[in-house]
Every structure is written in C-alpha cells, then in structure tokens.
MMTF fields as JSON, N, C-alpha, C and O atoms, coordinates in Angstrom:
{
  "mmtfVersion": "1.0.0",
  "mmtfProducer": "UNKNOWN",
  "numBonds": 475,
  "numAtoms": 476,
  "numGroups": 119,
  "numChains": 1,
  "numModels": 1,
  "chainsPerModel": [1],
  "groupsPerChain": [119],
  "chainIdList": ["A"],
  "bondAtomList": [4, 2, 8, 6, 12, 10, 16, 14, 20, 18, 24, 22, 28, 26, 32, 30, 36, 34, 40, 38, 44, 42, 48, 46, 52, 50, 56, 54, 60, 58, 64, 62, 68, 66, 72, 70, 76, 74, 80, 78, 84, 82, 88, 86, 92, 90, 96, 94, 100, 98, 104, 102, 108, 106, 112, 110, 116, 114, 120, 118, 124, 122, 128, 126, 132, 130, 136, 134, 140, 138, 144, 142, 148, 146, 152, 150, 156, 154, 160, 158, 164, 162, 168, 166, 172, 170, 176, 174, 180, 178, 184, 182, 188, 186, 192, 190, 196, 194, 200, 198, 204, 202, 208, 206, 212, 210, 216, 214, 220, 218, 224, 222, 228, 226, 232, 230, 236, 234, 240, 238, 244, 242, 248, 246, 252, 250, 256, 254, 260, 258, 264, 262, 268, 266, 272, 270, 276, 274, 280, 278, 284, 282, 288, 286, 292, 290, 296, 294, 300, 298, 304, 302, 308, 306, 312, 310, 316, 314, 320, 318, 324, 322, 328, 326, 332, 330, 336, 334, 340, 338, 344, 342, 348, 346, 352, 350, 356, 354, 360, 358, 364, 362, 368, 366, 372, 370, 376, 374, 380, 378, 384, 382, 388, 386, 392, 390, 396, 394, 400, 398, 404, 402, 408, 406, 412, 410, 416, 414, 420, 418, 424, 422, 428, 426, 432, 430, 436, 434, 440, 438, 444, 442, 448, 446, 452, 450, 456, 454, 460, 458, 464, 462, 468, 466, 472, 470],
  "bondOrderList": [1, 1, 1, 1, 1, 1, 1, 1, 1, 1, 1, 1, 1, 1, 1, 1, 1, 1, 1, 1, 1, 1, 1, 1, 1, 1, 1, 1, 1, 1, 1, 1, 1, 1, 1, 1, 1, 1, 1, 1, 1, 1, 1, 1, 1, 1, 1, 1, 1, 1, 1, 1, 1, 1, 1, 1, 1, 1, 1, 1, 1, 1, 1, 1, 1, 1, 1, 1, 1, 1, 1, 1, 1, 1, 1, 1, 1, 1, 1, 1, 1, 1, 1, 1, 1, 1, 1, 1, 1, 1, 1, 1, 1, 1, 1, 1, 1, 1, 1, 1, 1, 1, 1, 1, 1, 1, 1, 1, 1, 1, 1, 1, 1, 1, 1, 1, 1, 1],
  "groupList": [{"groupName": "UNK", "atomNameList": ["N", "CA", "C", "O"], "elementList": ["N", "C", "C", "O"], "formalChargeList": [0, 0, 0, 0], "bondAtomList": [1, 0, 2, 1, 3, 2], "bondOrderList": [1, 1, 2], "singleLetterCode": "X", "chemCompType": "L-PEPTIDE LINKING"}],
  "groupTypeList": [0, 0, 0, 0, 0, 0, 0, 0, 0, 0, 0, 0, 0, 0, 0, 0, 0, 0, 0, 0, 0, 0, 0, 0, 0, 0, 0, 0, 0, 0, 0, 0, 0, 0, 0, 0, 0, 0, 0, 0, 0, 0, 0, 0, 0, 0, 0, 0, 0, 0, 0, 0, 0, 0, 0, 0, 0, 0, 0, 0, 0, 0, 0, 0, 0, 0, 0, 0, 0, 0, 0, 0, 0, 0, 0, 0, 0, 0, 0, 0, 0, 0, 0, 0, 0, 0, 0, 0, 0, 0, 0, 0, 0, 0, 0, 0, 0, 0, 0, 0, 0, 0, 0, 0, 0, 0, 0, 0, 0, 0, 0, 0, 0, 0, 0, 0, 0, 0, 0],
  "groupIdList": [1, 2, 3, 4, 5, 6, 7, 8, 9, 10, 11, 12, 13, 14, 15, 16, 17, 18, 19, 20, 21, 22, 23, 24, 25, 26, 27, 28, 29, 30, 31, 32, 33, 34, 35, 36, 37, 38, 39, 40, 41, 42, 43, 44, 45, 46, 47, 48, 49, 50, 51, 52, 53, 54, 55, 56, 57, 58, 59, 60, 61, 62, 63, 64, 65, 66, 67, 68, 69, 70, 71, 72, 73, 74, 75, 76, 77, 78, 79, 80, 81, 82, 83, 84, 85, 86, 87, 88, 89, 90, 91, 92, 93, 94, 95, 96, 97, 98, 99, 100, 101, 102, 103, 104, 105, 106, 107, 108, 109, 110, 111, 112, 113, 114, 115, 116, 117, 118, 119],
  "secStructList": [7, 7, 2, 2, 2, 2, 2, 2, 2, 2, 2, 2, 2, 2, 2, 2, 2, 2, 2, 1, 7, 1, 1, 7, 1, 1, 7, 1, 7, 7, 2, 2, 2, 2, 2, 2, 2, 2, 4, 4, 4, 2, 2, 2, 2, 2, 2, 7, 1, 1, 7, 7, 2, 2, 2, 2, 2, 2, 2, 2, 2, 2, 2, 2, 2, 7, 7, 1, 2, 2, 2, 2, 2, 2, 2, 2, 2, 2, 2, 2, 2, 2, 2, 2, 2, 1, 6, 6, 7, 7, 2, 2, 2, 2, 2, 2, 2, 2, 2, 2, 6, 6, 7, 7, 7, 1, 1, 7, 7, 1, 6, 6, 7, 7, 4, 4, 4, 7, 7],
  "xCoordList": [0.651, -0.719, -1.653, -1.453, -2.619, -3.603, -4.419, -4.446, -5.065, -5.86, -6.988, -7.298, -7.609, -8.613, -8.161, -8.878, -6.843, -6.25, -5.999, -6.22, -5.54, -5.312, -6.609, -6.657, -7.663, -8.977, -9.439, -9.962, -9.244, -9.66, -8.902, -9.48, -7.576, -6.74, -7.279, -7.432, -7.554, -8.076, -9.42, -9.645, -10.306, -11.615, -11.527, -12.24, -10.678, -10.559, -9.977, -10.457, -8.963, -8.357, -9.432, -9.516, -10.238, -11.361, -12.343, -12.826, -12.62, -13.515, -12.941, -13.673, -11.601, -11.061, -11.177, -11.414, -11.008, -11.14, -12.571, -12.82, -13.545, -14.944, -15.385, -16.246, -14.857, -15.327, -14.62, -14.99, -13.556, -12.803, -13.289, -13.73, -13.227, -13.644, -12.701, -11.539, -13.14, -12.3, -11.16, -10.071, -11.359, -10.284, -10.203, -11.212, -9.022, -8.866, -9.27, -9.395, -9.479, -9.877, -8.902, -9.325, -7.644, -6.676, -5.686, -5.188, -5.42, -4.406, -5.03, -6.247, -4.122, -4.536, -4.444, -4.898, -3.826, -3.66, -5.025, -5.803, -5.254, -6.495, -6.081, -4.975, -7.032, -6.76, -6.751, -6.08, -7.446, -7.421, -5.986, -5.503, -5.314, -3.927, -3.038, -2.195, -3.226, -2.417, -2.618, -1.661, -3.848, -4.118, -3.607, -3.049, -3.785, -3.266, -1.75, -1.202, -1.079, 0.351, 0.863, 1.86, 0.158, 0.666, 0.149, 0.653, -0.857, -1.398, -0.314, -0.347, 0.646, 1.678, 2.577, 3.339, 2.431, 3.206, 2.688, 3.366, 1.425, 0.708, 1.496, 1.499, 2.17, 2.994, 4.015, 4.166, 4.756, 5.793, 5.228, 5.784, 4.118, 3.523, 2.994, 2.943, 2.59, 1.981, 2.98, 2.858, 3.949, 4.831, 6.28, 7.056, 6.673, 8.03, 8.745, 8.122, 10.027, 10.865, 11.316, 11.542, 11.453, 11.928, 10.773, 9.637, 11.048, 10.07, 9.928, 10.945, 8.721, 8.583, 8.984, 8.691, 9.621, 9.913, 8.714, 8.806, 7.577, 6.329, 5.867, 5.214, 6.187, 5.893, 6.715, 6.18, 8.013, 8.884, 8.527, 8.59, 8.159, 7.683, 6.526, 6.462, 5.536, 4.382, 4.666, 4.116, 5.578, 5.994, 6.736, 6.498, 7.617, 8.306, 7.331, 7.44, 6.379, 5.365, 4.602, 4.369, 4.191, 3.382, 4.185, 3.641, 5.442, 6.34, 6.428, 6.326, 6.615, 6.796, 5.478, 5.491, 4.376, 2.974, 2.604, 1.784, 3.201, 2.795, 3.663, 4.649, 3.333, 4.159, 3.812, 4.584, 2.644, 2.252, 2.05, 1.966, 1.976, 1.677, 0.378, 0.269, -0.631, -1.944, -1.842, -2.448, -1.066, -0.897, -0.225, -0.672, 0.796, 1.499, 0.622, 0.648, -0.145, -1.028, -2.186, -2.607, -2.65, -3.621, -3.067, -3.716, -1.888, -1.232, -0.954, -1.148, -0.52, -0.339, -1.625, -1.636, -2.702, -3.924, -4.445, -5.011, -4.23, -4.642, -3.778, -4.307, -2.475, -1.583, -1.832, -1.773, -2.1, -2.415, -3.677, -3.732, -4.707, -5.967, -5.666, -6.166, -4.904, -4.642, -3.811, -4.047, -2.841, -2.02, -2.845, -2.514, -3.89, -4.718, -5.887, -6.446, -6.289, -7.522, -7.283, -8.1, -6.232, -6.106, -5.452, -4.352, -6.189, -5.775, -4.54, -4.488, -3.55, -2.391, -1.234, -0.174, -1.348, -0.185, 0.823, 0.46, 1.988, 3.143, 3.625, 4.167, 3.412, 3.694, 5.188, 5.556, 6.052, 7.486, 7.802, 8.595, 7.148, 7.359, 6.812, 7.427, 5.699, 5.124, 6.044, 6.219, 6.66, 7.543, 8.856, 9.449, 9.331, 10.61, 10.468, 11.456, 9.215, 8.983, 9.559, 10.24, 9.305, 9.874, 11.369, 11.871, 12.132, 13.48, 14.005, 15.051, 13.299, 13.708, 13.568, 14.257, 12.664, 12.477, 13.273, 13.109, 14.11, 14.97, 14.205, 14.607, 13.167, 12.301, 12.321, 12.158, 12.512, 12.519, 11.267, 11.218, 10.216, 9.017, 9.143, 9.859, 8.405, 8.586, 7.701, 7.337, 7.332, 6.515, 6.649, 7.11, 6.234, 6.246, 4.89, 3.856, 4.865, 3.607, 3.132, 3.647, 2.207, 1.735, 0.309, -0.068, -0.458, -1.785, -1.746, -2.788, -0.608, -0.482, 0.144, 0.345, 0.469, 1.07, 0.109, -1.079, 0.629, -0.189, 0.055, 1.025, -0.838, -0.642, -0.777, -0.32, -1.39, -1.537, -0.137, 0.04, 0.864, 2.196, 3.155, 4.322, 2.564, 3.361, 3.346, 2.288, 4.558, 4.689, 5.299, 5.475],
  "yCoordList": [-18.795, -18.46, -19.307, -19.416, -19.88, -20.748, -19.843, -18.621, -20.478, -19.718, -18.972, -17.838, -19.578, -18.827, -17.548, -16.55, -17.632, -16.422, -15.374, -14.188, -15.781, -14.75, -14.089, -12.876, -14.884, -14.357, -13.378, -12.312, -13.747, -12.849, -11.532, -10.459, -11.619, -10.397, -9.481, -8.275, -10.063, -9.278, -8.695, -7.509, -9.448, -8.987, -7.815, -6.823, -7.927, -6.871, -5.639, -4.536, -5.773, -4.617, -3.931, -2.704, -4.746, -4.165, -3.41, -2.337, -3.94, -3.287, -1.952, -0.969, -1.9, -0.668, 0.397, 1.571, -0.027, 0.927, 1.396, 2.589, 0.451, 0.902, 1.746, 2.603, 1.573, 2.375, 3.615, 4.357, 3.88, 5.113, 6.223, 5.928, 7.468, 8.535, 8.574, 8.196, 9.015, 9.035, 9.996, 9.715, 11.118, 12.172, 12.622, 12.609, 13.029, 13.669, 15.098, 15.646, 15.715, 17.103, 18.052, 18.933, 17.873, 18.856, 18.199, 18.868, 16.93, 16.273, 15.488, 15.426, 14.886, 14.072, 12.599, 11.807, 12.176, 10.774, 10.139, 10.736, 8.976, 8.27, 6.844, 6.359, 6.229, 4.842, 3.939, 2.907, 4.261, 3.431, 3.452, 2.419, 4.581, 4.629, 3.747, 3.004, 3.831, 3.083, 1.564, 0.794, 1.188, -0.274, -0.758, -1.852, 0.037, -0.348, -0.502, -1.386, 0.346, 0.369, -0.857, -1.475, -1.187, -2.314, -3.704, -4.696, -3.777, -5.106, -6.084, -7.235, -5.704, -6.636, -7.148, -8.106, -6.444, -6.787, -7.911, -8.379, -8.353, -9.292, -10.53, -10.958, -11.145, -12.373, -12.144, -12.943, -10.996, -10.675, -10.351, -10.766, -9.61, -9.207, -10.367, -10.336, -11.422, -12.542, -13.742, -14.49, -13.891, -15.051, -14.71, -15.548, -13.476, -13.057, -13.516, -13.678, -13.726, -14.113, -12.904, -11.843, -13.072, -11.983, -11.048, -11.494, -9.752, -8.723, -8.717, -8.549, -8.892, -8.811, -7.462, -6.441, -7.4, -6.096, -5.2, -3.982, -5.81, -5.003, -4.387, -3.343, -5.006, -4.462, -3.175, -2.122, -3.293, -2.147, -0.996, 0.177, -1.363, -0.307, 0.409, 1.635, -0.352, 0.333, 1.158, 2.25, 0.639, 1.422, 2.639, 3.701, 2.59, 3.756, 4.83, 6.026, 4.329, 5.239, 5.902, 7.11, 5.122, 5.646, 6.752, 7.798, 6.486, 7.407, 8.731, 9.826, 8.585, 9.791, 10.568, 11.79, 9.881, 10.537, 11.278, 12.196, 10.885, 11.5, 12.739, 12.691, 13.84, 15.022, 16.049, 16.973, 15.879, 16.837, 16.092, 14.865, 16.905, 16.305, 15.598, 14.522, 16.147, 15.556, 14.213, 13.227, 14.174, 12.959, 11.894, 10.747, 12.241, 11.281, 10.755, 9.568, 11.665, 11.238, 10.277, 9.35, 10.572, 9.692, 8.337, 7.321, 8.313, 7.029, 6.276, 5.061, 6.947, 6.388, 5.711, 4.551, 6.51, 5.953, 4.707, 3.791, 4.72, 3.564, 2.358, 1.26, 2.532, 1.438, 0.953, -0.246, 1.868, 1.5, 0.681, -0.331, 1.095, 0.352, -1.068, -2.052, -1.19, -2.492, -3.37, -4.573, -2.747, -3.496, -4.003, -5.016, -3.277, -3.728, -4.601, -5.23, -4.676, -5.378, -6.546, -7.466, -6.521, -7.582, -8.82, -8.763, -9.856, -11.133, -11.65, -11.613, -12.136, -12.796, -11.897, -12.394, -10.592, -9.727, -9.91, -9.858, -10.107, -10.191, -8.737, -8.103, -8.243, -6.856, -6.557, -5.423, -7.528, -7.318, -7.118, -6.252, -7.957, -7.805, -6.428, -5.734, -6.061, -4.75, -3.621, -2.664, -3.704, -2.625, -2.565, -1.495, -3.761, -3.802, -3.46, -3.194, -3.476, -3.351, -2.08, -2.167, -0.897, 0.326, 0.234, 0.565, -0.206, -0.285, -1.263, -1.028, -2.384, -3.39, -2.859, -3.306, -1.891, -1.26, 0.04, 0.748, 0.345, 1.488, 2.825, 3.866, 2.768, 3.921, 4.208, 3.292, 5.428, 5.836, 6.645, 7.838, 5.992, 6.729, 7.217, 6.644, 8.316, 8.892, 8.29, 8.983, 7.042, 6.36, 4.855, 4.382, 4.138, 2.686, 2.154, 2.656, 1.178, 0.598, -0.327, -1.435, 0.097, -0.624, -0.161, 0.966, -0.997, -0.597, 0.422, 0.97, 0.672, 1.625, 2.923, 3.769, 3.133, 4.398, 5.547, 5.42, 6.696, 7.925, 8.737, 9.486, 8.562, 9.238, 10.748, 11.451, 11.267, 12.772, 13.356, 14.552, 12.584, 13.155, 13.037, 13.429, 12.481, 12.344, 13.685, 14.281, 14.164, 15.43, 15.312, 16.313],
  "zCoordList": [-0.374, 0.047, -0.794, -2.003, -0.219, -0.905, -1.85, -1.702, -2.804, -3.787, -3.056, -3.424, -2.031, -1.248, -0.614, -0.545, -0.118, 0.502, -0.549, -0.301, -1.724, -2.781, -3.189, -3.395, -3.305, -3.643, -2.592, -2.916, -1.284, -0.213, -0.317, -0.142, -0.609, -0.727, -1.816, -1.622, -2.926, -4.128, -3.752, -3.993, -3.186, -2.828, -1.846, -1.995, -0.873, 0.133, -0.537, -0.278, -1.389, -2.105, -2.956, -3.01, -3.611, -4.449, -3.518, -3.878, -2.389, -1.382, -0.986, -0.867, -0.773, -0.37, -1.472, -1.188, -2.724, -3.814, -3.925, -4.096, -3.827, -3.971, -2.835, -3.033, -1.647, -0.492, -0.202, 0.708, -0.986, -0.771, -1.697, -2.808, -1.289, -2.183, -3.372, -3.221, -4.556, -5.757, -5.635, -6.137, -4.992, -4.864, -3.446, -2.741, -2.987, -1.676, -1.794, -2.888, -0.615, -0.562, -1.275, -2.023, -1.047, -1.591, -2.598, -3.504, -2.432, -3.244, -4.357, -4.532, -5.106, -6.256, -6.014, -6.84, -4.82, -4.523, -4.092, -3.348, -4.571, -4.217, -3.703, -3.944, -2.994, -2.577, -3.785, -3.752, -4.833, -6.019, -6.587, -7.051, -6.56, -7.073, -6.182, -6.684, -4.896, -3.959, -4.167, -4.248, -4.247, -4.404, -5.738, -5.821, -6.8, -8.077, -8.048, -8.706, -7.297, -7.243, -6.468, -6.842, -5.385, -4.505, -4.82, -4.292, -5.683, -6.018, -6.482, -6.045, -7.341, -7.726, -6.563, -6.696, -5.426, -4.275, -3.406, -2.491, -3.721, -2.915, -2.614, -1.46, -3.571, -3.274, -2.218, -1.294, -2.356, -1.338, -0.015, 1.002, 0.035, 1.282, 2.077, 3.306, 1.332, 2.039, 2.256, 3.226, 1.338, 1.449, 1.645, 2.106, 1.3, 1.328, 0.081, -0.968, 0.179, -0.957, -1.696, -1.113, -3.042, -3.877, -4.15, -4.307, -4.21, -4.542, -6.055, -6.727, -6.661, -8.051, -8.635, -8.013, -9.764, -10.374, -10.568, -10.422, -10.9, -11.125, -9.838, -9.861, -8.688, -7.38, -7.181, -6.834, -7.409, -7.187, -8.127, -7.76, -9.328, -10.273, -9.734, -9.813, -9.147, -8.528, -7.346, -7.2, -6.419, -5.247, -5.69, -5.114, -6.662, -7.116, -7.727, -7.455, -8.565, -9.186, -8.078, -8.129, -7.038, -5.993, -5.22, -4.868, -4.984, -4.257, -5.063, -4.51, -6.33, -7.191, -7.309, -7.46, -7.243, -7.383, -6.094, -6.12, -4.98, -3.656, -3.489, -2.753, -4.141, -4.142, -3.06, -2.802, -2.429, -1.394, -0.086, -0.036, 0.988, 2.316, 2.309, 2.897, 1.667, 1.586, 0.852, 1.273, -0.259, -1.018, -0.156, -0.135, 0.525, 1.346, 2.511, 2.835, 3.124, 4.15, 3.646, 4.338, 2.413, 1.795, 1.495, 1.74, 0.974, 0.678, 1.985, 2.04, 3.0, 4.329, 4.847, 5.258, 4.799, 5.309, 4.576, 5.173, 3.292, 2.459, 2.798, 2.974, 2.893, 3.208, 4.669, 4.943, 5.563, 6.947, 6.989, 7.689, 6.249, 6.265, 5.675, 6.219, 4.636, 4.027, 5.014, 5.125, 5.723, 6.629, 7.859, 8.475, 8.169, 9.3, 8.957, 9.855, 7.716, 7.365, 6.342, 6.284, 5.577, 4.556, 5.289, 5.837, 5.241, 5.929, 5.128, 3.899, 5.932, 5.367, 5.124, 4.746, 5.312, 5.084, 6.249, 7.424, 5.904, 6.908, 7.126, 6.22, 8.333, 8.628, 8.529, 8.225, 8.774, 8.572, 7.09, 6.72, 6.23, 4.775, 4.347, 3.536, 4.88, 4.439, 4.862, 4.108, 6.092, 6.572, 5.783, 5.647, 5.243, 4.571, 3.067, 2.382, 2.582, 1.097, 0.471, -0.55, 1.054, 0.435, 0.272, -0.802, 1.302, 1.269, 0.282, -0.324, 0.09, -0.868, -2.273, -3.191, -2.44, -3.745, -3.905, -4.898, -2.957, -3.061, -2.86, -3.381, -2.141, -1.823, -0.35, 0.457, 0.021, 1.429, 1.725, 1.424, 2.334, 2.685, 4.123, 4.944, 4.395, 5.797, 6.839, 7.789, 6.722, 7.718, 7.507, 6.468, 8.517, 8.522, 8.04, 8.479, 7.172, 6.713, 7.842, 7.991, 8.591, 9.81, 10.166, 9.847, 10.803, 11.213, 12.38, 12.741, 12.95, 14.069, 13.701, 14.573, 12.437, 11.992, 12.153, 11.857, 12.633, 12.775, 11.495, 11.383, 10.561, 9.239, 9.325, 8.424, 10.379, 10.505, 10.715, 10.484, 11.137, 11.351, 10.109, 10.129, 9.073, 7.774, 7.053, 6.851, 6.658, 5.98, 4.69, 3.996]
}
C-alpha cells in the first residue's frame, strides 16, 4: 500500500473513533477498543501476506473483551463499518483474519453482515 493509502486508512480509523459514542448502552465494548485492536492488522488487511503477531494479539484481546451479546454486536458494527468504508481493505483478508489468529468469531467481517443476529 502506498504511503497515501496508509495515511487514508489511519485518518479513517481515527474518524471512526471520533464519531463513535464512547460507551455502548449496555456493554463495555467501544469502537475505540475495536479500532485500537485492529490497527496493527492494517498491513495484512490491505496487502495480505503474514499476519503480524501484534495484530493477532489485538484480535485475541478484542475477542476476550467481547463477553456479552451487546459487546459482540458493537464489535461487529465497528468492524462492519470499517470493512465498508476504509479504502484498500481486501475483504477476503478481513474475513480470514480471525481464523489466521486462531479466533472463532460468530460472524463474517464484511460490509453486509447483519450484526443484530450476532449473539
């Protein structure tokens, strides 16, 4: 990914953090937590190749933090928003990321995922 593309990815992730509410109504998961957890994954999400260990650490932490249905739905919505709006994300890479990190999430990271069905 060119430097301009990396800058655009970081700017959009920052925008997602700034525009999301700090806390969800019932859960503790926030888009800030999601973005912080997946930011180290940007090289894999855009170019593929090897998944950085820091990415898998973030994905695993995010998985462990999403302890309630509300948390999982919040994480899903944040990931869905990123998948649909961040330029340069390879959706196949996004979909394969949890498995590459040894995490089984109950939904596909995709702009078409229905997060209301996540439990």
